[in-house]
C-alpha positions in Angstrom: -15.6 111.5 16.1 -13.0 109.5 17.6 -13.7 107.1 14.9 -12.9 109.4 12.5 -9.8 110.9 13.7 -8.6 107.3 13.9 -9.3 106.4 10.6 -7.9 109.6 9.4 -4.6 108.4 11.2 -4.1 104.8 9.6 -4.5 106.7 6.5 -1.9 109.0 6.8 1.0 108.1 4.4 3.3 111.1 4.2 5.5 111.3 6.7 8.3 114.0 6.8 11.1 114.2 9.1 12.0 117.6 10.6 15.3 118.6 12.1 15.2 121.6 14.3 18.4 123.1 14.6 19.2 126.4 16.9 22.7 128.0 17.3 22.2 129.4 20.9 21.6 126.3 22.9 23.1 127.3 26.3 25.3 124.0 26.8 26.8 124.2 23.6 26.7 127.0 20.9 26.8 126.6 17.6 26.2 122.8 18.2 24.7 122.3 14.9 27.8 122.8 13.0 30.1 121.3 15.2 32.2 119.5 13.3 31.9 115.4 13.4 34.6 113.7 11.3 34.8 116.0 8.3 30.8 117.1 8.1 29.1 119.5 10.5 26.7 117.3 13.1 23.5 118.0 11.9 24.6 116.3 8.1 25.1 113.2 9.7 21.8 113.5 11.3 20.3 114.4 7.8 21.8 111.0 6.5 20.2 108.9 8.9 16.6 110.5 7.9 17.5 109.6 4.6 18.3 106.1 5.5 14.9 105.9 7.2 12.8 103.8 4.8 9.2 105.0 5.9 9.8 109.0 5.3 9.0 110.7 2.3 11.1 114.1 2.8 13.2 115.5 5.5 14.2 119.1 6.3 16.4 120.9 8.7 14.5 123.7 10.4 16.4 127.0 11.9 16.0 130.4 12.7 20.2 131.4 12.0 21.7 132.0 8.5 24.8 130.3 9.4 22.7 127.5 9.8 21.2 127.7 6.5 24.2 128.3 4.7 25.7 125.5 6.1 22.8 123.4 4.4 22.8 125.4 1.3 26.5 124.2 0.8 25.5 120.9 1.7 22.5 120.1 -0.5 20.5 120.1 3.0 17.2 121.5 2.4 16.3 124.0 5.0 13.6 126.0 5.7 13.8 129.5 8.2 11.4 129.6 10.6 10.9 132.2 13.7 12.1 132.0 17.4 10.7 129.1 19.4 10.9 127.7 23.0 11.5 124.2 21.5 12.3 121.8 18.8 8.6 120.8 18.4 7.2 124.6 18.4 9.7 124.8 15.5 8.7 121.9 13.5 4.9 123.0 14.2 5.7 126.1 11.9 7.1 123.9 9.4 3.9 121.8 9.3 1.9 124.9 8.7 4.4 125.1 5.0 4.6 121.8 4.2 2.1 119.1 2.4 2.6 116.2 5.0 0.4 113.8 6.8 3.0 113.4 10.0 5.8 115.1 10.8 9.0 113.4 12.7 10.9 115.2 15.0 14.2 114.5 14.5 16.7 116.6 17.0 20.0 117.8 15.6 21.9 116.2 18.4 21.5 112.7 17.8 23.9 111.9 15.0 23.6 108.0 15.3 20.1 107.5 15.7 19.0 104.3 14.2 16.7 104.8 10.9 15.3 101.9 12.1 14.0 104.1 15.4 12.9 106.7 13.1 10.5 103.9 11.2 9.1 102.9 14.0 7.7 105.6 15.2 6.3 106.3 12.2 5.1 103.2 12.0 3.6 103.7 15.6 1.4 106.6 14.5 -0.6 104.1 12.7 -4.2 103.7 14.5 -3.2 105.6 17.6 -6.0 106.4 20.2 -7.4 109.6 20.3 -6.0 110.8 23.3 -2.6 110.1 22.3 -1.4 113.4 20.5 2.6 111.7 19.9 4.9 109.1 19.7 8.2 109.0 21.1 11.0 106.9 21.3 12.9 105.6 24.3 15.5 103.0 25.3 16.6 101.2 28.5 19.4 102.8 30.3 21.3 99.0 30.3 24.4 99.0 32.2 24.1 102.5 32.3 26.7 104.0 35.4 25.2 105.9 38.3 26.7 109.1 36.4 24.4 108.5 33.6 22.0 107.9 35.5 22.1 111.4 37.4 23.4 113.3 34.3 20.9 115.8 33.9 21.0 115.8 30.4 19.8 112.6 30.2 16.2 112.7 30.1 14.5 109.8 32.0 10.8 108.7 31.4 8.3 106.1 33.6 5.8 104.2 31.6 2.5 102.9 32.2 0.7 99.9 31.5 -0.7 101.2 28.1 2.8 102.0 27.1 2.4 105.6 27.7 4.6 108.2 29.4 3.9 109.1 33.0 6.3 111.6 33.8 9.8 113.0 32.2 12.5 114.3 34.1 16.0 114.7 34.4 16.1 113.4 38.1 16.6 109.6 37.7 12.6 108.3 38.0 11.8 106.6 39.4 13.6 106.6 42.8 15.0 103.0 44.1 13.6 102.7 47.8 13.3 99.1 48.0 14.8 97.3 45.1 16.8 98.3 41.7 15.4 100.4 40.0 15.1 100.2 35.8 15.4 103.6 34.0 14.6 104.3 30.7 16.1 106.9 28.2 13.7 109.4 26.4 15.1 110.2 23.0 15.2 113.1 20.8 12.6 111.6 18.3 9.1 112.3 18.3 6.1 111.8 16.1 3.5 113.3 15.3 0.1 113.4 13.2 -0.8 117.4 11.7 -3.6 117.4 14.1 -1.4 116.6 17.1 1.4 119.0 15.9 -1.0 121.8 16.0 -2.8 120.7 19.3 0.8 120.9 20.9 1.1 124.2 19.9 -1.5 125.5 21.0 -1.1 124.5 24.1 0.7 126.9 26.6 4.2 126.0 28.4 3.0 124.6 31.8 5.6 124.5 35.2 6.7 121.1 34.4 7.7 122.0 31.2 9.7 125.4 32.1 11.0 123.9 35.1 12.8 120.6 33.5 12.8 121.9 30.0 11.3 118.8 28.5 8.8 119.7 25.9 6.9 116.6 25.8 5.6 117.6 29.2 3.7 120.1 27.5 1.3 117.1 26.5 1.5 115.4 29.9 0.3 118.7 31.9 -2.7 119.5 29.7 -4.1 116.1 30.4 -2.9 114.6 26.6 -1.0 110.9 25.9 2.1 110.4 24.8 2.5 107.0 23.3 6.5 105.5 24.0 7.7 103.2 21.7 11.1 101.0 22.1 13.9 100.8 20.6 17.4 100.1 19.4 20.0 102.3 20.5 23.5 102.5 20.8 24.6 106.1 19.9 25.3 108.9 21.8 23.3 112.4 22.0 25.9 115.2 21.7 24.8 117.8 24.7 28.3 119.1 25.2 31.7 119.1 23.9 32.7 116.5 26.0 30.0 114.1 24.2 31.2 115.6 20.7 34.9 114.2 21.8 33.3 110.9 22.5 31.1 110.7 19.2 34.0 111.5 17.6 35.8 108.2 18.7 32.6 106.3 18.4 32.3 107.2 14.1 36.2 106.2 14.3 35.2 103.2 16.3 32.1 102.4 15.1 31.0 99.6 17.3 33.9 99.0 19.6 32.7 101.8 21.2 29.5 102.2 23.8 27.0 105.0 24.0 28.5 105.2 27.5 32.0 106.1 26.1 33.7 102.5 26.9 35.7 100.8 25.0 34.7 97.4 24.1 
């Protein structure tokens, strides 16, 4: 069975990006339609998907008519869904209505996500072991300030020697009891085969996922693995209105602004 599953994953090719967008984010209501430059943020995320080389299609997924109307005005394919606890649950609903072998969850608050990172998680789906149900991108928090490491909007991850996630947390992990710790940031970029996504949807939320608000913990709590893929990350995840202001500066000045918001 494991060999058959692995072979099916190797042959999988039609990869579709789904950008889950909801209106009612507690930290930033209406965030997908917040203007970044002269376009709403979801438009920028969609453009990054179009620039990826391994994707065959891309959609926005939402349960909000305002977001649907904006997508129609911008010519962005959009699927209406029911209400869901997480973006990946929303992606899973879309997968049931789309013809695809694998689905990439590109979160709608990553307007500067590197298209090469999208390609990296797509490629990493090839030949996964049967006990690995998802691929998740991460980047080192090199040169991060103490504030960035402590920021609860930044999800940290620790990884085992196989490259699988051991734990995700909004707290700084590992704790630097002796010496200097290296911190890794989980990116809002997940990839699933169709089978892996169906398994995710059928699992119940556990206490860790509910406490941390990190959906990949669902797989770890149920004994499955998440393969972590290192990627380059020089952008800004927009979690708050303050982040949006920094993203506007980043958009205007490009590489002269770092992801931490410092001018270089």
